N, C-alpha and C positions, 0 to 999 in steps of 0.2 A: 812211612806213609802218614801224612797228617790227616787228622779228622776235623770235620767242620763242627765248630762249637756254636750252637744257637744261643742268642741272647736270652738271659734268664728273665722270667716274668717279673716286672716291677710291681711293687706293692701299690695298692690303691692310694694310700696316703702314707707319708713318712710319720715318724713319731711326733715331730713338731706340727705336721699337718693335722694329725688326729687331735692334738691338744687344741689347736685353733678351732677345729670343727666342734669339739665338745663345748668350748667357750661360747661359740656362736649359738649352739643349741640352747645353752643355759640362758643366754641373753634373750633369745626369742621366746622361750617357753616359761621363763620365771622372772627375769629382771624387768622386761618391758611390761608384762601384765601387772607386776607389783607397782611399778612407777605410775602406771595409768589408773589402776583401780584402788590402790591402797594409800598412795601418797596424796595428801591434800592438795587441792588446786593452787592454793596460794604458796605452796612450797616451790623452791627453786628446782627441785629434782622431779617435779611432777611432769609426766609425759602427757601432753594434751591430746584430746581426741583428734584434732587436726593433724598432729604429727603421726598419730597411729594410722589414720587414713592415708596420709601421704606416703609413709614408709611402706604400708601394705600394698599400695598401688605400684610403687617402684619395684617392690619385690616380684610382683607379677611380671613387670617389664623385664626384670633380671632373668626370669625363667626363659622368656623369649630370646634374650640375648645369648643365654647359654645354649639354647637350641640352635641359634644361628651359628655359634662357634663350632658346633659339631659338624655342620654341613659345609660351612665356608672355611673355617680355620683348619679343620682336620681332613676335609674331603675335597676342598677346592671348588665347591659348588656355591656360587653367590646367588641367593634367592632374593628377589625384590617383591615377593608376594606372600611372605609369611604372615602378614597381617590378616589374611583371609582365614588361616587356621586358628589364629587367636580369636577372631570374631565368631567363627563357627562354634567354638567351645563356649563363648559368651552367650550366643543365641540359644544354645541348648539349655544352659542354666537359666537364661532369661525366660524361656517358655515355661519352665517349672515354676519360677517365681511369679509369673503372671497368673498361673493357675492357682497359686497359693493365695492370691488376693481374694478369690471367691466372690461373694456378693458385697464386698467392702468398696468396690469401685464406684465411680460416679453414676453409673447406670443401674447399680444394684442387680447385676446379672451375673450368671455363672460364666458367661463368655467374657473375654477381655474387652475393655472399653472400646478399643479401636475397631473390634469386630462388630460391636453393637452400633457404633457410629456409621460403619459401612453397610449396615443392615444385613449382616450375615446371620444365618439362622442356626448354624451348627459349626462345630470345630472342623477344620480341614483334616485330611487323613494324616498329615505329618505331625499333628498335635496329639495323636492317639495315646502315646505313653507319657505325655508331658506332666501328668499328675503324679507320676511315680518318681520318687527320689532315687531309687535304685536304678531304674531305667535311665534316668537323667545322667547319673554317674557313668553309665555305660556309653551313652550317646556322646558325652563330652569328649571321650577318648576315641570312640569308634567313628564318628562322623568326620572329624579332621583327618584321622588315619586313613579312612577309606578314600576320601577325596585325594589325599596326597598319594596314596598307592596307585590309584587309577591314573592320575596325572603323571606321576613319576614313571610308571611302567611304559607309557607310550613315549614320553620324552627321552628317557634313557635308552629305550629300545631303538629309538630313531637316532641315537648318538648325538643328540643336541647338547651342546656344552658351551661354556664360555659366556660371552656377552649375549649370544642368541638365547640361551637358557634364561638369563636374567630378564631379558625383554619379554619372553613368553610368560614368566611367572608374574611380571608386572601387569601384563595384559589379563592374566587370569584373575587377579585380585580386583582389577578395574571392572571387568565383566561381572564379577560377583557383586560388587558394590552397586552397579546399575540394576542388577536383578533384585536385590534386596530393597532397593528404593521403591519398587513397584508395590502398590497396595494389594494387588490380587495374589501376591505370593503368600500372604498370610503372616508376614513378619513385621507388621506395624509401619511399613513404608518409611517415609522420611524421619518420623519421630521414633521409630523403633519401640523398645520396651522400657518402661520406667514406672515410677510410683509403686515400687515393691513394698510389701507389708511384712512378710514373714518368710521364714525358711524352716521346714520341719515343724510348722505350727508355732515357732518361736519368733517373736517380733525382731526384725532386723535392727531397728533403731534403738537398741539398748547397749549400754557399755559392755555387758558380758558377751553378747553376740558379736559386737564389733571386735572385741579382743580375741574371741574364738577364731574369727576369720583371719585376723592378723597372724595368730599362732599357726593356723593351718597353712597359710601362705608361706611363712618362714620355714616350716618343716618340709613343705613341698620343695622349696628352693634348695634346701640342704640335701634332701633326698635325691633330687635330680642331679645335684652336683656330684654326689657319690656315684650315681649311676653313670654319669658322663665320664668320671675318672676311671671307673671300672671298664667301660667300653674302650676308651682310648689307650689304656694300658694293657689290653688283651691282644691276642693275635688278630682279632677282628679290627681293632684300632690301628694296628701296624699296617694292615692291608689298606685301610682307608687312607692313611698318610702316604702310602706308596702310590695309590690311585691319584692322590693330589699332586704328587711330584712327577710321576711318569706313568700315566695310565697305559700307554702302549706296551711298555716293558712288563707291566703287571699281566697284561693279556698274554704276552709271549712266555711268561713264567707259569702259565697254566691256570690262572685265576680268571673268573668272569666278573669284571667290575660292576656289571649291571645289578647283580644281586646285592652286592655290598652297598652300592649307592642307593638303591631302592629301599633297603632296610633302614639305613641311617636317615634317609629323607623322611620316611614314614614315622620313625621314632621322634624325630625333631618336630614334625607336625603335631603329633599327639601331645608332646610337651607344651606346645603353644596352646592347644585346646584346653589343657588343664589350667594354664595361666589365665586364659580368657574366662573360664568358669569361676575362678577365684576372684577375678577382677570385678565382675558385674555386681555381685551383692555388696561389695565394698564401695563402689562408685555410685551405684544406684541407677545406672542407665546403660543401654546398649543400642546402638543404631548403626546404619550402614557406613557412617563416616569412619568407623574403626577399620573398615576394609580399604580405605583410601590408599593409593600407592605411596603417598607421603609417609604414612605410618609404617609401612614395610621398609621404606628407605631408612627411617629412623632406627629401626632394629639393627640394620647393618651398621649404622653410625655408632651405636652403643658398642658393638663388638669391635669395631675398628679403633675407637677411642681407648677402650680398655686394653686391647691387645689380643689379636687372633691367636688361636692354637695355644691358649693358656688356661682356659676354662674360668679361672678366677677373674681374668681381665675383663671379659664382657659384663660380668656382674658389677665390677667396679665402674665400668663405663656407663652402665645403665643408671647407677646412682649419681655419677658426676653430671651427666647430661640432663637427667630429669630433675636433679636438685637445682641445677643452674636454671633450668626452664621454669621451675616453680617460682624462683626468685625474680628472674628477669621479666616474666610475663606480668608480674605485679609492679615491679619498679620501673622497668623500661619495656613496655609491651611492644612498642614499634620497632625495637632493635633485636627482638628475639630471633627472628628468622635469619637476620644478617649474622648474628653470633653463631647460629647453628651451621650456616654455610661456611663461615670462616673457620670454625672448629674442624669441620670435615676436611677442608682444604689444607689446613695447617697440619693435621695429623697425617694426612697422606704425604705431604712434602717433607716434614721434619720428624715425625714420629711414626714411621711405618710399622713399628712393633707395638705401638700404643703406649699407654702409661706404664703397664707392667714391664714392657720391654725396656723403657727408659730406666725404671728402678733397678732392673737386673743389670743393665750396663754400668750404672753408677756403683752398684754393689760390687 
């Protein structure tokens, strides 16, 4: 009588993978700070402040692309509304940064400038804990997670899937964008939050703080990559991939897909919230345009270009697309959107597995 042999649990990273991870960690935590802060500006090896800001911003995008890969590449759920979770994390951090301005604003008031302009007399209730950094760290994760959990619970419970789910997520982010555009919501309306001065009473516009935010973003990206690898290599991850490939058969096998999809959906949203919180102090502004449906579609493009269900692919895709965007919007600004559309169509037709899939085939 033959016995069933279950597949052994695969390691989070191979030996070569751990070596690459350590090298990346050293580059983020030691090499980049040294090239920016210690190497003279006239040196060929100096890392400029512009490059630090650009790479830091792209690493935030890479976290979102990684989050997209967990739900789209490994679970088969295409979200066109993940920009709203990114923006919610950014707004939570932005509220704290606005409170840190204090009386240094244009109106010399403890209230944010836009509230003084609108003749508000006190902070609204949802700004209650905005002066606490610890509470802000909690809200950065909790608010996107709660919104995703509530939305996902009703969507998955109603068995909405496929293109219908994608359309609903896009409607969600569009509705959120319209809501945040309104002045009476207390989020700065069309202008959002900007003119940040300090974080933890330390000026933001200093080389040390700029590099600190860069390092934190890099460490967060690497940490989330390890978390994602652990998730997809576990039994939980194998069930997610089974749901992606044949959800009905998973149900007949005794598993409830709703709980698995809701869990990974919520984790993915919280990752985007952290990315948004790291993005805002580096860029210096957050407004409702971050919730536009186009931004959410771009997140899906990063994952598709790099290669779905690879984890490293979406990170590479985020760097390729946003690096090209930074160059093309300066050199050929009128052709950028055409390039983006052509890239998405080309990847869909000729590189369904993305850049990583192409490299693997050639190897």
